[in-house]
N, C-alpha and C positions, 0 to 999 in steps of 0.2 A: 504494500500500500504506500502511496506517496506521503511525504511528510506534510502534516496539516497544522494549522493554527490551533489555538485552544478552541474548545467546543463553543464557547460563547462568541468568540470572534468569528468563527466559521459560520455560526448561525446568522449573525448579523450580516456578514458578507453575502451569504446566499439569499437572505431576505431581500437585500437591495438588488441583487442580480436577477432574482426571479420575479420580483414585483413588477407587474405590467398592467396597464389599464385593460379593461375588458375589450376595448377596441381603440385603435389609434385614430388619428384625425383624418386619414385618407378616405376617399369615397369607398364605402363598403361594397364587397361582393354581394349580390342579391341571389339567393338560391331558394327555389320552391320545390319541395319534395312532394310528389304525387303518389300517395299510398293507396289510391282507390282500386288498383289492380293487384293488390297484394295477394288476394285469393287465387289469382292466376300466376302467382310467383314472379310478378314483375313490379318493380318500382320505376318511377321516371323522375327526372330532374330537369328544370329550366334554370340556367345559371347565367347571370350577367356579370361580366368581369371588366373592371376598369383597366385600360391598357395604354401603352404608348407605341408609336409606329416602330417597326423593326422586328428582329427575331425575338420570339418569346417562348418560354417553356412553362408548361403547366403540369401539375402532378396530382396524383391521387394517393391517399395514405397507404403505406406499406407495413411499417412496424407499428402495431396497434397497442397502445397502453392497455394493460390489464390482461392481454394475451401473451405479452412478452415474447413475441415471435413475428416473423414476416408473414402474418396471416391475413393481411388486407385482401378484400375480395376482388382483386385486380382481374382475375380471369372471368368474373361474372359481369364486368362492365361491358356494355354493348351499345350499339346504336349511337355512337358518338358523332355529333355534327357541330362544327364551328361555323358561325356566320358573322358577317359584319355588314351593316347597312343592307341587310336582306340578301347578300351574296355569300355563297358557300366558300369557306377558306380551306385550302388543303392542309393536312396535318400529317406528321410522321412520328411514329413511336420511336423512342430512343433505342438504339441497338443493345445497350447494356442495362440501363435502368428502365425496365419495361413499364414502370409506372409513369414515365414522363412522356408528354406529348409536345412536339415542337411545331410551332405555327409562325408564319411570317405575317405581321400585322401591317396592313396597307397604310400609306400616308393619310393623315387627317382623321384616322379612326381613333376614338378615345374609349370605346366600349365594344366588346364583342359578346355574342351570345353563344352559349353551348347547351346543346341538348344531349342527355345521355340516359340510357336505361340500365337497370341492374336486375339480373336474374337472382332471385332470392328463394332458396329451397327450404328454408326453415324459418321458424318464428312467425309464420303466417297461417291463417285459416280463413274460412269464409266470414268469420265473425270478428277477427282481430288482425292487427299487424304490429310489428315491432321494428323500429328503425334505429340502427346504429349508423351514425352519419357517414362513416367511412365508405359506406356502400354507394354514396351519391356525390361526394365532394370532389371538386376540382379547383385548384388554386395555384398561384404562382410558385414555381419551384425555387429552391435555394434562398428562401426567406424564412426567418424564424416564425413558426405558425402563430405564436402569441402576438405577433406584430401585424397580422393580416386581418383587417376588419371584415366582418361578414354579417349579413342580416338574413335569417332564415324565415321561410314560410312553409306551412304544411297543409296539404289538401287531403281531406278524408271524406268518406261517404256521409251524406246527410244523416243527422241523428246520432252519430258516433261520438263517444266521449274520448278525451285525450288527456294523457298524463305525461308531464315533462317538467324539468326544472327551468326550462326556458321561460322567459316572461312575455306573455301575450300582450300585444299593443292594439289588437283589433282584427276584424275580419276584412278581407279584401276580395275583389273579383278574382276568380281563378284564372291564371294566365293561359293563353292558348298553347297547345303543344306544338313543337316545331321540328320534331324528328322525322325520320324517313318511315313511310308506310304507317302513319299514326292513326289512320281513320278508325280502326277498330280498338284503339287504345286511349281515346280521349275520356276524361272524367265526365260523369253525368252532370247535366246542368245544375242539379240540386247539390252537388258537392260543395263543401265548405272549406275555404282557405283561410287559415289564421296566420297573421304575421306576428313575429316575435321581435323582441328588442335586439339591437345591434350587439354583437359579441365579437369574439375572434375565433379563428379556425381551431386553435387549441381547445378552447372552451366548447365550441360547437361539437367537435368530435367527442367531447366528454359529456354530452347532454342528450341521451337517447330519448326517443318518443315511443310511447305505447298508445294504441288507439283501438277502440272496439265498440261493437254494437251494444254489448253489455258491460257497463262501466260504472264504477262507484269510487268516489274519493272520500276518504276518511281523514278528519283532522285528528292528529295524535297529540297527547300530553300538552294541551294548550297553555299550561303554565310555564312550559319550557320555551325559551326564545334562543335562536330564531325558530320559525314555525316549521313543523314537520307534518308530512302528509303520507298516506298510504293510498296509492292509485291502483285499482284492481280492474283488470279486464278478464273475461272468461268466455268460453264457448257456450255456456249454459246460463240462462237468465238468473237462476237461483244461486249459482256459485259465487257471484260477487258479494253476496251477503254473508260475510264471514261470521262464524259463531262467536258469541261474546267472550268465551274463554280465550280464544286466539287473539281477539282484538285487545283484550285486557293485557295479555302478555306483550303484544307489540307496543302498546302504550308504555308499559313498564320498561321495555327495551330502550326507548328514548330517554326515560328518566335515568336508567342505570348507566347508559353511555355518557349522559351529561355529567353525572357524578364521577364517573371513572376518569374521563379525559379532561374535564374542567376547562374545555375550550371548544370552539366551533370554527370550522374553516369553510363555511358555506353561507349564502344569504338566506336560503331555506332548503329543506331537504325533502326529497320525494322517494319513497320506496315504490318502485314500479314493479307490479306483480302480475304475471300472466298465469291463469289457471287453465291448462289445456293438455290433453293427452297427445295432441299433435304438435303444438308449438311450445311445450314446456321444456324442461331440462336446460336451464341457463342460470348462471350466476356471474355477473360481471360488474365490477366496481366502477363508480364514477364519483367525482368530487361532491356534487350536489344531489346525486341520485344514485340508484342502483337498479340494474336490470335483472330481475329475479323471475325465473320460470320454473313451475312445478306442474305435476299432473293435475288433471281436472279436480281430483279429490284430495290434493296434496295437504290441505289444512282442514279437511272436513271432519276428522276424528283424531283421537290420540294416536292410533296406530299409524295412520298416514303422516301425521305431523311429526312424529318422532324422527323419521328418516330425513326430514327437511328442517329440523328444529334450529340448526345453527345458520341456515342460509342467510336470512335477513340480518342477523347479528354480525356475521362474517363480512358481508358486503358493506354494511353500515360502518364497521370498524375501519374499513379501507379508506373512508373519507379522511381519517386521521393518519392511518398507517398505510402508505402506498400512494395516496393521491396528494396529501399535504406534505408529509415527510416521505421522501422517496430516495432510494439509493442514487447517489449523485450521477453515476454512469449509466444507470437504468433510464434516467431522464435525459432526453436528447431534445435539441431545439426544433426538430422537425420530426416527421413520421417516416423519414427515409433513412436516417442514420441507425445502424444496428445498436440495439440496447445491450448493455452488459449486466448479467444477472447474478453475479457471485453473491450478492447480499439478499437473494430472494428468500432465504431462510428467516430473514427479518420481515421483509415485505409480506410474504405469504405465511411463514411459519408463526410469527407472533400474532398475525391476524387470525390464523387458525386457533391459536390458544385463546385469544380474547373472544372470538366468535362463540366458542363453546362455553366459556365461562359466563359471558353476558347472557347467552340463551338460558343458562341455568338460573342466573340471578333474576332474570325477567319472568321466568315461569314458562318459557317455551318448552322446557323439559325439566324434570325433577333432578335433585342432587343425585339420587340413586341412578337415574338414567344417564346423567353425565358420567358417572363412574363406569357404568356398563359399556358405554360407547368409547370411553377412553381406554378401557381394557381391550376392546376389540381392535382399536387403532394401534395400541402399543404392541399387541401380540403380532399383528400383521407386519410391523416393522422388525420385530425381534426374529421373525421367521423369514426375513428377506435375504435370500442367498447372496445377492449382489453386494451386500455390505462387506464381503470378503475382499473385494477388489476396488470398490469405488467409494470415496468419501462423500458425505452429504453435500459438501460445497460443490462438488462436480455435478451433482444433479441440478444445481442452480445455475452454474456456469453454462452447462449444456442444456438448459431448460427448453430452448427453442427447438432442439433436436428431439427431445423426449416427449414434448407435449403432443398428444394425439398420435403417437407412434404405434408400431406393431405391438399388440397386446399379448403375443405368444412369448413365453419365457421372460416375461417382463420382470419377474422376481429376480432373475439373474442379471438382467440389464439394469434394473432399478427404474422406477418411474419418477413422477414429480414428488419425490420423497421430502423435499424441502418443506412441504406443507406440514405433514404429520410429524416428521423428524424435528422440524422447528418447534412444533407445539410441545413436544417432550422436553426440548432444551429450555424453552421459556418457563415451563412448569418447574423444571429443575432450578432455574434461576429464581423463580418466585419462592419456592420452598427453602432455598438456600438463604435468601434474604431474611425470611421469617425465622429460620434457625439461628442466623447470626445476630438477630435483633430481638430474640425472645418474642417473636410474633408482633413486634411493635411497628415494623415496616414491612413493605411487600412490593411486588411489581406494580401495584396501583400507584405507588409514589414515583416509580421510574417513569411510567407513561405520562404522568402529569408534567414531568420535566421534558422528556424526549419528544412527545407529540404535542406539547402545548407551547413550544417556543414561539414568541410573538403574540401570545394571547389569542383573542378572537380575531379572526381575519376573514376576508372573503375567500373565494377559491384561489389557491396559491400553491406553488410547489417549492419546497425547501429541501435541498439535497443533503445527504449525510454520507460519511464513510465510517469504517469500522472503529477508528479511534474515538469518534464521538459517542458511540454506544458504550465503550469502556468508560469514558469520562463521566457520562451521565449515570451509569450504574454505580460508579464510585461516589457520586454525590449522595446516593441513597445509603450505601454502606461500603466502606473501604474493603477491597478484596482483590485478588488477582483475577479480575474478570477477563482480561485478555487471554490468559491461559485457559480459564474455564471455558470460554467460547471456542477458542481455537482447537482445544483437545476434542471437543464434541462435534465440531463442524468440519474441520480441515483434516482430521486424522482418520485412518481406517479404524472403524470400530465394529467388530464382528457381532456385537450385541447392541440392542437398542438402549438408549439412555432411560433406564427405569428408576433412576435415583430420585426424581421428583415424586414419583408414586410412592416409593419407599419412605422418603422424608415426609410425605403427606400423610403417613399413617396407614397405608394400605400395601397390599402385596398382589402382584399379578400371578394367578395360578390357573390351572386347567382342570376342569371337571367334566363329568360325563353328560351334563345337561346344559343347554344354552342358557344365557342370562335371561332375566325377565324382559329386558328391552329387546333382545334379539327375537324372542318368541313373539313379542307384541308386533314388531315390524314385519315378521313373517305373515301375520294375519292380514296385513294390507296387500300382500302379493305385489309389492311395489318394485320399481326398477332396480333398487339396491339389494333386494333379497331374493330375486328370482333364481331358480336353479338349485343346485346342491353344492354346498361348500364343505369339503372334508380336508381342508388345508392342513390342519394341525394333527391329523391322523394319517390318512393315506397320502396327503400332499398334492391335492388337485382340486380344481373347481370345474363344475360341469353346468351346462345350461339345462333347461327343462326337457330337452330331447336326449340328454345323455352325452352330448358332444363335449369333449374336454376343452375348456377355454385356456387353462394354464396349468402347468405342472411345476411343483416346487423343486428347484434344482437341488439335487442331493437328497431328496426325500424318498420315501418308499416307492412311490409311483415312478419316479425318475429311475431308481435302481432296477425297477421291473421293466424299464424301456418303454413305458407309456409316453405319449407325446401330445401336445396340443393339436386339436382338430380330429383326433381319433374319436370314435363313438363307441360307448359301451352298449352292447346288445343284451348281455345276460350277466347275472351275478350268481355264482354257485348254482348254476343250472336253472335259475328263474329269470324271466324277462326283466330287463333293467327298469327300475324306477328309483327315485331318490330314497324312498322308504326301504326298498330291497337292499340297496347299497348300505344304508345305515344299519339295517338289521345284521348284515354280514360283518360289519365293523364291530358291532356290539358282541356278536358271537365269537369274534376272534380272540377275545380275552381268555376264553376257556377251551377253544378249539386249537389244537396244534397244527392243523392243516392250513395251508395258505388259502387266501381268498382267490377263487377261480373266476376269471373274467373272460367273456367272449367279446372280442373287439373287432370293429371294422375300421379300416383305413383305406380310403379310395375304393378300389374294387376287390380288396382282399379282406377275408374274415379269418381270424386266428385267435387262439387262446393265449392269455397272459395270467400268470400267478403272481400275487403280491404276498410276500411272507411278512405279515403284520399281525401283532397280537396285543396291542395296547388299548383297544377299544376306542370309543369316541372321546374327543378332547375339544372343549370349548373354553375360551378365555373368559375369566371373571375376575373381579376385584374382591378381596377379602380384607376386613379390618384387622390390623395388628394391635391387639389390646396393649395398653400401657404406653403407647406412642402418641405424639401430638397429632391431632386430627386436622392438619392443615388443609386437606382437600375440601372438607366441608366448610372450613372458614373461607376458603377462596370463593366458593359458589353461593355463599349466603347473600341475600339481597342487601343492597346498600341504601335503598330508598323505600319510601311508602307513598302511595298515591294520595293526593289531597282528598279531603272529605268530599263526597258527592261526585267525584270524577271516576272515569273508568280505571279499574285497578289491575 
């Protein structure tokens, strides 16, 4: 790491460097996003760009904040047409930077118009659409995006509600479409176009929009300022009416975050929530909002909610950790420069920690459920074969390679372990602080220092490096925090960091029955619990059809030469089912014979035996009597709802 100034001087320097008005004084780009054909998997944009005569280069986002990878939807952008004074202008894509478009601006032209379309294959149904702005934006290249003024408008079907952190300034006539062969793609005359306040390209990319036929906006914890809202769209008219228990917990989440971080870095905050079996499955952070997608019944009962319990808390925490405070080299002045992710175990790992803690404090899950899910996460890391060769920091450095990669043998490659691995490290740090101070101080004190520099601000980005983490931890309690963090993140550790659980008064053990939380989530038949997981016994995971998704490297199934994509047809002479496999595993404790499998791979069918005799094994947390119960101290609520308010 480079030599740095003191933490205080660094914070002040970066505050000055990163502080920028929401829009500079130049004529803003005008962009209108037409979402009325979302159900056909098409979005459209009309863009007016101020220009000067001569060669010009325009670009669309490539490295997207929050995805930490060159995942911009460049390949989905189509129908690009540049015009000036009604005449079409020729353009040419750059041969190296494929996100750039080169155009020669004629003399006397001060504004050009661009039409483009975007093919969007997810986050859309007949009743809703979600817009992350990188799908439609085009702006001058080689300019810091915080210095490019832009004013957005959004067109949606009549009667649809819209949720966004952008500030509406009124409705306007829907502009005409200008692309090629647009006759079948024009918005209906009844479509409504809303114009929003001028912002900049950096902030617009950070301000998603959800819209839907079935929409409800809830005001949250009105006594907390700035204002907070929950904007919900769903595929069914009744699903937007969340149950009181869930609404009370989300109100409490706002209160708990306010108490924990003691600062705000937004003008107002919007939880954007889509409830859809088609368009669900999303969690993406933004400074003044978050894009959250779950199944249609994701919050309809306790079983469904438990699997999603930390989602809102995690993405909300990112407003402080990741959006406001961001690793200095992960933040780049544009969306073209590669991001450097070695500190993702702070960005995502500490957010994973606080997301789960705040979800428990708020009541989105119980303290017992927090422990159950922590046990499952810790066990998964402790049985990660790739720890033998790859340190956690490398999963962060190489995060853009790992994200969304091949899921076969992923336990040997390692995945985005900086999330859960970071959670364990920050739990270890929290319990270490408590141990050193006789439970008088905690990680709560650290985040008020680290995430609260500058006090209350608007949306802002303040970078940091590793030495600042160490300095701020030492403000809480003196310790060799540099060694503490380096040993756990930068070194090869063949076992997961379970010290925080041990210091917290509990022990990770394995028993022959799943935890109460795991059984509850199985009742929901959700996306996180489908199939059969025998990872801690036979060492494999299977889908509902018996196809192997992954095999634990070095485990019994690996030793028997099973492999991902093979399909189990029979177990001990009986047709395969999850129950049949578990029955055989239970019987193995007293049966000296191996478990006999009939396996199909491609067009071959063959037998495989697994010589395993330890029965079923499920991770759970047990209390160690006579030790400090820090885990329950950590997850106790810090606030109470005002009398007469939602609790």
